C-alpha positions in Angstrom: 41.6 21.3 -13.2 38.3 23.1 -13.7 37.9 26.2 -11.5 35.0 26.3 -9.1 32.3 28.8 -9.4 31.6 31.5 -6.7 28.7 31.7 -4.3 27.2 35.1 -3.9 25.2 35.8 -0.7 22.9 38.6 -1.9 20.8 40.9 0.4 17.5 42.0 -1.1 15.0 44.6 0.0 12.9 44.0 3.2 10.0 45.9 1.7 10.6 48.8 -0.6 12.0 47.4 -3.9 14.2 50.5 -4.3 16.4 49.3 -1.4 18.6 47.1 -3.6 22.1 48.0 -4.6 23.3 48.3 -8.2 25.9 45.6 -7.4 23.2 43.2 -6.3 21.2 43.8 -9.5 24.4 43.2 -11.6 25.3 40.0 -9.8 21.8 38.6 -10.0 21.9 39.1 -13.8 25.4 37.7 -14.3 25.3 34.4 -12.2 24.2 31.2 -13.8 21.6 30.4 -11.2 19.8 32.1 -8.3 18.6 30.0 -5.4 15.7 31.7 -3.5 13.8 31.0 -0.3 10.6 31.7 -2.2 10.8 31.8 -6.0 7.4 33.6 -6.2 8.5 36.5 -4.1 11.9 36.7 -5.8 10.2 36.8 -9.3 8.5 40.1 -8.2 12.0 41.6 -7.6 13.3 40.1 -10.9 10.4 41.6 -12.8 11.0 45.0 -11.3 14.7 45.0 -12.5 14.4 42.8 -15.7 16.4 39.9 -14.3 15.9 36.7 -16.3 18.4 34.4 -14.5 16.9 30.9 -13.8 15.6 30.4 -10.3 15.6 27.4 -8.0 14.1 27.1 -4.5 16.1 26.6 -1.3 14.0 26.9 1.9 14.1 25.6 5.4 12.7 22.1 4.6 14.8 21.3 1.5 18.0 23.2 2.5 20.2 20.2 3.0 19.1 18.4 -0.2 19.1 21.4 -2.4 22.5 22.6 -1.0 24.0 19.4 -2.4 22.6 20.1 -5.8 23.9 23.7 -5.8 27.3 22.5 -4.6 27.5 20.3 -7.8 26.8 23.4 -9.9 29.5 25.4 -8.1 32.0 22.6 -8.5 31.2 22.5 -12.3 32.3 26.1 -12.4 29.0 27.9 -12.4 28.5 31.0 -10.3 25.4 30.9 -8.0 23.6 33.5 -5.9 21.4 32.9 -2.9 18.6 35.3 -1.8 16.2 34.9 1.1 12.6 36.2 1.0 13.8 39.6 2.2 16.9 41.1 3.8 20.2 39.4 4.3 20.3 35.6 3.9 21.0 33.5 7.0 19.8 36.2 9.4 16.8 34.3 10.9 16.5 32.9 7.3 17.9 29.8 5.5 21.3 30.0 4.0 23.7 28.8 6.7 23.8 25.2 5.4 24.7 26.2 1.9 27.3 28.8 3.0 28.9 26.3 5.4 29.1 23.6 2.7 30.6 25.9 0.2 33.3 27.1 2.6 34.1 23.5 3.6 34.6 22.7 -0.1 36.9 25.6 -0.7 34.3 27.5 -2.7 34.7 31.3 -2.6 31.7 32.9 -0.8 31.2 36.6 -1.6 28.8 38.9 0.4 26.7 41.4 -1.5 25.5 43.5 1.4 22.2 45.4 1.7 19.0 45.6 3.7 18.6 44.0 7.1 15.6 44.6 9.4 17.6 44.3 12.6 20.2 46.9 11.6 17.5 49.2 10.0 15.6 49.2 13.3 18.7 49.7 15.5 20.0 52.7 13.6 16.8 54.7 14.1 16.1 53.5 17.6 17.8 56.2 19.6 19.1 53.4 21.9 22.9 52.9 22.2 24.4 51.2 19.1 28.0 50.8 20.2 27.4 47.3 21.4 24.3 45.1 20.8 23.2 41.5 20.6 20.8 40.1 17.9 18.7 37.1 19.2 16.5 36.4 16.2 12.9 35.4 16.8 11.7 35.1 20.4 10.5 31.6 21.2 6.8 31.0 20.3 6.1 29.0 23.5 5.6 31.2 26.6 7.7 29.0 29.0 10.7 29.0 26.6 10.3 32.7 25.9 10.3 33.6 29.6 13.3 31.3 30.3 15.3 33.1 27.5 14.4 36.5 28.7 15.2 35.6 32.3 18.7 34.5 31.2 19.2 38.0 29.7 18.2 40.0 32.8 21.7 41.3 33.3 22.5 41.9 29.7 24.0 45.4 29.4 24.1 45.5 25.6 21.2 46.7 23.5 19.1 43.6 22.5 17.3 43.1 19.2 14.6 40.5 18.6 12.1 39.6 15.8 8.5 38.8 16.8 5.3 37.8 15.1 2.5 40.3 15.4 0.0 38.0 17.0 2.4 37.2 19.8 3.6 40.8 20.4 1.4 41.8 23.4 2.2 38.5 25.3 5.9 38.9 24.5 5.9 42.5 25.7 4.3 41.4 29.0 7.1 38.8 29.4 9.8 41.4 28.5 8.4 43.7 31.2 8.4 40.9 33.8 12.0 40.1 32.9 13.5 43.5 32.4 11.2 46.0 34.0 10.0 49.2 32.3 12.9 49.5 29.9 13.3 51.8 27.0 12.1 50.0 23.9 11.4 50.5 20.2 8.8 48.6 18.2 9.5 48.8 14.5 6.7 47.4 12.3 6.7 46.9 8.5 10.1 48.6 8.0 10.4 50.3 4.6 6.9 49.3 3.6 3.8 51.4 3.0 2.6 51.2 6.6 5.9 51.5 8.3 5.5 52.4 12.0 8.3 53.0 14.6 7.2 53.5 18.2 9.6 54.6 20.9 9.2 54.9 24.6 9.0 53.0 27.9 7.6 49.4 27.6 4.5 49.9 29.7 3.5 53.0 27.7 3.8 51.3 24.4 2.1 48.1 25.6 -0.9 50.2 26.8 -1.2 51.7 23.4 -1.4 48.3 21.7 -4.1 46.8 23.9 -7.0 47.7 21.6 -5.2 47.3 18.3 -5.0 44.5 15.8 -1.4 44.3 15.0 -0.2 43.3 11.6 3.1 43.0 9.8 6.7 42.1 10.6 8.0 43.3 14.0 11.5 44.1 15.1 12.1 45.0 18.8 15.0 47.0 20.1 15.4 46.9 23.9 17.8 48.9 26.0 20.3 46.9 28.0 20.5 47.0 31.8 22.3 50.0 33.2 25.3 49.2 35.4 24.4 48.7 39.0 27.2 51.0 40.0 25.3 54.1 38.8 24.7 56.4 41.8 21.3 58.1 41.7 21.4 61.4 43.6 18.3 62.9 45.3 18.3 65.6 42.5 18.2 62.8 39.9 15.1 61.3 41.6 13.5 64.8 41.7 14.2 65.3 38.0 12.7 61.9 37.2 9.6 62.7 39.3 8.9 66.0 37.5 9.6 64.4 34.1 7.1 61.6 34.6 4.5 63.9 36.1 4.7 66.2 33.1 5.0 63.5 30.3 2.6 60.8 31.6 0.1 62.4 34.0 0.5 59.4 36.3 -0.4 59.6 39.9 2.3 60.1 42.5 2.1 56.5 43.6 2.5 55.3 40.0 5.4 57.7 39.5 7.1 56.2 42.5 6.6 52.7 41.1 8.1 53.8 37.8 11.2 55.4 39.4 11.8 52.3 41.5 11.7 50.1 38.4 14.0 52.4 36.4 16.6 53.1 39.1 16.6 50.1 41.5 16.5 52.6 44.4 14.6 51.4 47.4 11.0 52.4 47.5 11.5 53.9 51.0 14.1 56.4 49.7 12.0 57.3 46.6 8.9 57.9 48.7 10.9 60.1 51.1 12.2 62.3 48.2 8.8 62.5 46.5 7.0 63.5 49.7 9.6 66.2 50.2 8.9 67.4 46.6 5.2 67.4 47.1 5.5 69.4 50.4 7.6 72.0 48.5 5.3 72.1 45.5 1.7 71.7 46.7 -0.9 71.6 44.0 -4.7 71.0 43.6 -4.2 68.0 41.3 -2.7 65.8 44.0 
């Protein structure tokens, strides 16, 4: 009985072509056929590394039909690799159907790990990485997006989303409505020439985007909700007050609003603490 070929799931660079592993280059050269989400983009990678393996397309709209063709090649004993446009196949990209069919037919599926935008953004975010949830692209329609975000209101794990640049301001507004003024990272064009990683509180980052035309691929990393059991002492609130005054220049009223959002403490208690601080530290700028 003829032995089946192997399916290699190969991660490719998300921008910088140097972010490919030596193993990935070797595998792409050795397999009989490479299936690619976009053969034109993959040819750029092939040209950079002198890879001459035949290419065939497999993208969202032909995934079921083309997967059957590739399964025939695998059953005939040919090794096949699959690559998406960028990053790791199947992560908000095609690939799942082919991988699932291969596994159901007893075909060996071998991962060739490498770049992934969600992990690249997470590891430089400064937001807790011990537990996180990746949600893919936020829904394009506002109602569905708001419903999804509302369902995640109590999520304590760090959350990662992809977003299109033209929807970013509206999505950030919806994130603010659902989660409050959370700590967030906006990673744009990771590993590319115009890479930009912005960190801070949501409202501050949103304000900085209002007059900008945003381009490029976006990854959002959002802090999870802190446990309700956290006890905020009066000294904690005083420290938050001084930090926000120094870092943002906000008015006392706006600082109170921000502390209430961040801590969940009643506005009455925060006002009382802030009024005491002001009386102890009078200044001409208030």
